N, C-alpha and C positions, 0 to 999 in steps of 0.2 A: 429838728433839734441840733445842738452844737455837737460837732465831732472833733475829737482831739487831733492835733497835727500828726501824731504817730499813726492813728488809724487811717487818716487821709492818705498817708504814704503807702500803707499796706493795701488800701483799696486800689490806689493807682498802680501799684506794682502788680497786683492781680490782674487789673485791666490790661496792662502792657503785655503780660504773659498770654492772656487770651487773644489779644490782637496780633501779637508778634511771635507766637509759638510758645509751647510749654517747656519750662526749664526741666532738664533731666540731669541726673547725676552722671558723672563720667563713668563709662562702662568698665574701664580698666582701673585697677587699684593703683593709685599714684605711688611713686617712690617718695618716701617721706623725706622732705628736704630739711636741711638745717641752715638757717639764714641769719645773717646779721644785716641788719637794721630795718626799721622806720618806726617813729614813736610819738606818743603824746605824753607830756610831762604831767603827772598828777600834781596838783598844787599842794605843797606841804604847808604846814602851819607857818604863816607869814612871819610872825614875830620870832619863832624859834629859828627859822632858816636865816633871817636877817642877822641875828646874833652870830650865827656860825660863819656866814659868808663875809661879813664886814668886820668881824672882830680881829684884833691883833693882840699881842702879848700885853700891851698897855691896857686895853679894854678888859681883858680877862683878869689882870691883876686887880683892877678896881672892883670887878664883879665878885671875885673870890674873897676879897677883903670884906665886902659887904655881906657875904654869905659864908662866913668862916665855918660855921657849924652845920652847914647844909651839904648833903650829898645830892648830886643832880645827875639823873639819867636823861639825856636829851632824847634818846630814841626808844630803847627797849630795856626793861629790867631783866637782869640775868636770870632770875627764877622763871621767867616766862618761856625761855628756851633752854633751860638747864638740861632737861631730859633729852632734848634733840642733840645737844652738843656732847653729852656724856660719852658716847662711843668714840667720837673723834678725840676727845681729851684722853681717853684711856689708851688709844693707839699711840698717841704722841708720847704719853708718859712711859709706856713700855720700852720705847726706843731711846729714852733719855740715858745720859751717862751716869757714872757712879755718884755724881754730885746731886742727882735728882733732877726732875724737869724744871726748867725755868720758864716763867711767863714774863714777857716784856710788853708792858702796856704803854703804847705810844700816844701822847696827848691825853694822859689819863684823866685830867680834870679832877673833879671830886667824886667820880663814879666809883662804885663798889665792885665792879665786874672782876677786876684782878684779884681782890681779896676773896670774893666768892669762888673764883676758880681754884684758889689754893685749898679750899675745903675739899675739893674733888681730886686733888693731886697729892698723894702721900709723898712726903719728903720734898715737896715743891718749894721753889723760890720765886719771888716776885720783884721785878724791877719796874718802878713807876717813873715815867718820863713825862715832863711837861716843860713848856717854854717860859712859864711864869714863876720866877724865883720865890715870890711870897707864898704861892700855893705849895711849892715843894717844901719850903720851911714848915708850913703847917702840917703837911703829910709826914715829914720826919718826926715832928713832935707827936703826932697821932700814933705812929707805929714805932716809937722809940723802944718799946719793950719787946718787939717782935724781930728776932734775928733773921727771919726769912725774908723780910721786906727791906728793900733798898730804894731810896728816892733820889733822883738826879735831875738837874736842869738840862734840857736838851732841845735842840732844834730838830723837828721831825724830818727835815730835808737833809740833815747831815748826821745821820745816826752813827756813822763811823767815828764821830768825835766822842762818843760815849766810852770808847775803849773796849768794846766787846769784840771778840773774834768772830769769824764766820761760823755758822752752824751751831750756835750755843743755845738757841731758844727752841723749846718744845712747842710753845705757843707765842705768836706775836699778835697783839690785839690793837684794833683801831675802832673807836666809837665816835665817829663824826669828825675826826681830824682830816680825812680826805675831803669832807664837805667844806672845810674852812680854807682849803687851798684853791686858788683860782687859776694860776698859771700852769700850763701843761708841763713845763720843765720841773716845776715844784712837785706836781703829782707824780711824775716819773721818778724823780729823785727819792721821794718817800717810799714808793713801792719797791724800787731797786734795793734801798737800804733795808727794808723789812724782809725782802726775800733773801738777802745776804745773811741775815741773822738766823734763818730757819735751819733746824736740823734736817738732814736728808736721810731717808726719803719721807719720813712720817711726820715731821714738824708741820704745824698748820698755822696759817694766817687767818685770823677771824676779823672781818670788817663789818661794822654796822653803820648804815648810812641812809640818807633819803633815798627813796625808791624812784629813780629817774632813768630814762633811757640812756642818758649820757653816762651815768654811773655804771650801768650794766655793760655798755660798750667799752668803757675804759677798763673795767676789770677783765673783760674777755681779751682785749688786746694785751693787757699786762700779763695775764696768765700765759698766753701764747708766746710772748717774747721772753718770759722768764722760765719757760719750761715747766710750768706748774699746771695741775688740773684745777678746775674751778667748779664749785657747786654753789647754787643760789637758793635762797628761800625767802619768800615774802611773808612777813609776820605783822600782826596788828601792832600799831604803836601803843606804848604803855599808857601814856597820859592823854592822848588825843583821840577821842572816839571817831571811828570812821576812817582814820588814816592808817597807812601801812609803812613799814620800813623794810629795807633790803639787808639781809644777813648773807654774807659771802664767805665761803671757805676756800682757801687755796692750799694745795699741798703737792709735793712731787708725786705722791702716790696715796690714794685713799684705799683703806682696807675695804673689801667687799661688804663686810658686815657693817662697817661704820657709815658707808654712804647710803645704805638702805633707808628709804623714807625721807631722804633729803632732796631738795631741789625739785626737779621736774616730776618727782613722784607725788608732790604735794599739789592738790587741785588749785588752791589759792595762788600758789606761785605760778603754775602753768598759765592760768587764765590772766593774771595781772601782767605777767611779762609779755604774753602774746598781744594783749590789747595795747600795752605801752609801746612796744617796739613796732607794731604794725597798724596803729590807729591813724597815723598821719606821717608825713615825711620827717625823718630825723635831720632837721636842717643844720644842726650844729656839727654834723659829721661830714668830713671831706670825702671819705671813701665809703662805699657800701658794697656788700658782697651778697651774692646768691650762690648757695652751695647745693649741689645735687650729684649723686654718684653717677648719673648718666652722662655728665659733662666731662670733657677732657680736663684732667687735673682736679675734677670735682668742684670747681669754683669759677665764677665770673666776678670780677671786681671792677667797678666803675667809679670815676670821680664825679661828684656833684658839686654844685655851688653852695658853699656854706652861707648860713644866715648872715654872718659877720661881713661877708663880702657885699651884701646888699644894703647895709645900713646907709641911710642918707640918699639912696637911689629910688627913683620913682618907676623904674622899669619893671615889667612883669617878669618874675623869675619862676613862674609856675612850671615851665618846661625844663628847668635846670636841675630838678631834684627827682628822686625816685619816689613814686607814689605807691602806697601799699598794694593796690590791685595788681601792680606789675609783678610782684612776687607770686601772687596767686596764678596769674596768667603763665608765668615762666614754669611754675610747678605743673600746670596742665600740659604745657608743651613737653616737659620731661616725661610725663606719664603717657603722652600720645605723640611720640617723636615723628611718626609717619605723616603728621600734618605738615611738616616742613622738610623732612629728609629728602634730598635730591631735587628740591624745588627752588624756583626763583622767588625770593621773598622781598617785599618792600614794606618798610615800617613807616607809618605816618606819624608825625609829631613825636619823633624818636626820643627827643630830650637827651638823656644820658646814653641811650642806645642799649640798655640792659636787655630788653626783650629780643632785640635783633642779634645780640651776641649769643644769647642762649640758642636762638634758632641756628646760628652758624655752628655752635658747638654740637648741635644735634644732627649736623650733616646737611644743612641747606646748601644747595648748589651755588647760590649767589644771594647776598643780602645787601640791599640798598637802604641806608639810614637817611631819612629825609626830615627836614625841619626848616624853620626860617633861618635867615642868614646869621642872626645873632647867636644861634645855638650851635652852628657848625664848628667853631673852634673847639668847644667842649667835646663834641662827637669825634672829631679827628684825634683829639688827645686820647680818648678812650679806645679808639681803634688801635692806636699805638700801644696802649696799656695791655690790650688783649690780642696782641699780634699772633701769639701761638694758636689761639682759637680761630682768629680770622683767616689766617693762612692764605692771604691774598684774595679771599672771596667776599670781603666786606668793603664797601665804599660809602662815601658820604655825598649827599647831593642836596642842594637847596630846592625846596618845593613849596610853593604857596598854593593852597587849595584853590582850584578853579583856573589856575594858570596853565599854560602849555606844558606838556610833558616832554621829557627827553625821549627821542625816538625809541630807545630800547626799553623804556619803562612800560609801555602799553602792553597789555595782554600778559602780565606776569601770573605766576601760579597762585601766590598767596599774598594778601595784603593784611598787615597786622596793625593794630592801634590800641594802646592802653590808656584809658582815662582821657581820651581826646574829645569826648562828647560832654560838654558842660556849659549849659546856659548860653548857647550860641544864638546870635540873631538870625533872622531869616536868610540873609545873604550868605552868611558863613555856612549855614546848614546846606543851602543849595550847592555851594562850591564844594563842600566835603563830599556830598553824595555824588556829584558829577565826577570828582576825582576818583572816588571808589569805582564808579562804573567804567571809566576809561582804563584804570589800572587793571581791574579784574578781567576786562574783555568779555568774551563769551563763556569761558570755561574756568576762570579763576574763582577763588573764594576770598571772602573778607572775614577776618577774625577780629571783632571789636569788643574789647573788655570794658565793661561799664559798671560803675558803682553808683548805687542809689544814694542820694543825699537829700536833705531838706531843700525845698524850693526847686524841684526838678521839673515842674510843669513846663518850663521853657524848652526842655529837651524833646517834648512831643513834636515840635517842628521837625527835628531830625528824623525821629522814628516814623512819622507819617510819610515823609518824603522818601526815605530809603525803602520803605515797603512797596512803593510804586514800581521799583525796579528789581528788587531782590526777593527771593524766597528766604525764609529765616528759620533757624533752629536755635533754641536757647539752652545753654548748658550752665548749670550752677558751678561756681568756683568756690562755694562755701566749704566744700569738703576738704580743702587744702589748709584751712586754718588761717594763719597770718592775721590774727586779730578778729577773726570770725569764729565764734564758738559754735559747736554742734548744737542744733536746736534753735539757733537764731534765724529770723527771717533772712532769706538770701539777699544780702545787699550787693553782692558781686556776681555779675552774670557775664557770660561770654556769648555774644550774638554772632552766629555763624551765618553769613550771607552768601547766597549763590544766585547768580543772575536768573531771572525768570526764564523758564524753559521756552516761553513764547518769543523771548527776545534774542535767544541764541542764534547766531548766524545771520541776524537781520541788521545788526549795527544799531538797533533801537536802544 
């Protein structure tokens, strides 16, 4: 009978474990890492996103004129998260001045969020800002009888032009305005302006946007640069079944009671963000970080090649970005530092060098980052970026698998490689195994992090050949998360290869 592709992969995975060793969970509890980045963008509703990304004031002027009596929530209706926001609004209101709490709705459109918030803020005031004059005229007419509401034409990138002083807002609100900005400098200007308006310490910035890796990383960077705390929640989109949106809160300080149940306490948020950030490389990001308390300074940051730099080029950029399994492997090293501490380490297909830098940070005696010549400039740049961790113990070398080794490379203690086995032809597999044999010598070990993907039957060539020369132990990397949920089939494995006992000392 027919068997689904998913079942085929599971059968094959089981067969590989039987043939190449049984996967085990790491025996030591890992130190929980906090990392930024790698991600897959969930596809938002194409029409809605196109309107937000491509629209300018002229477009919106026409749209609002045609929908003058319409209220439009692009992302999430306020009532759907009212209860979750209530403690935060209460904290912000308590700290407001004698004039009462002010809500500033930036890029308000025809949304009712600001008006709904007023219902929960006794003595509150609302300032509605938008770049479309005709919309603001309509809002002024709609709220003419309400002294609490003021409407002004404003550019979200130049909020200082509104005439508000710093620290006047208990709540600053954005619902899709960040989505409509494309240039980094525009995004930064808007976020700086909104942060300037916030009361300190308890004023809150509430942002509702498409749920993408780029948005999460932008907000994380902004929060760090602006000295604000960040909490995230993923919520179902109001009008589009099956889609989700990102609600972000920023404040100088969250009350302990207010933050309960928000962000990572929510299962949907935790699972969605983990899958999104670590499902595949975040190619839009120039810099990525791995954070762990066992590392000097708690962090390694490397530069990778952004997608925009590859546009129009036919060259393979696979090795110029950080792949998700690298985070899992780095977490395993941090949980088991004796694998590399005091040892000579060589990384194959180093790419950005992230795994090698983590090995250096954990006390490796020497680390050699190897790759093809086209990748060496990026590696050298990252050595300079992590000079305090490298401390003169990390160097870069060109190495083509199967080629002659530098004299001091042979017989190293540990060979590492992350995601370097992927649909190689027979010659490449032969060369890789040969290089592993010569580098490991009689007593070294090879740590090869491998991720199962569709169409992996071609990798059997490598596994069959490497088994002829090495004993193998297989360790699951699924425990560390990074896009792998507990209970999933283990798609990420660490193959620990040691030279066959019969070959040691024989040169075979």
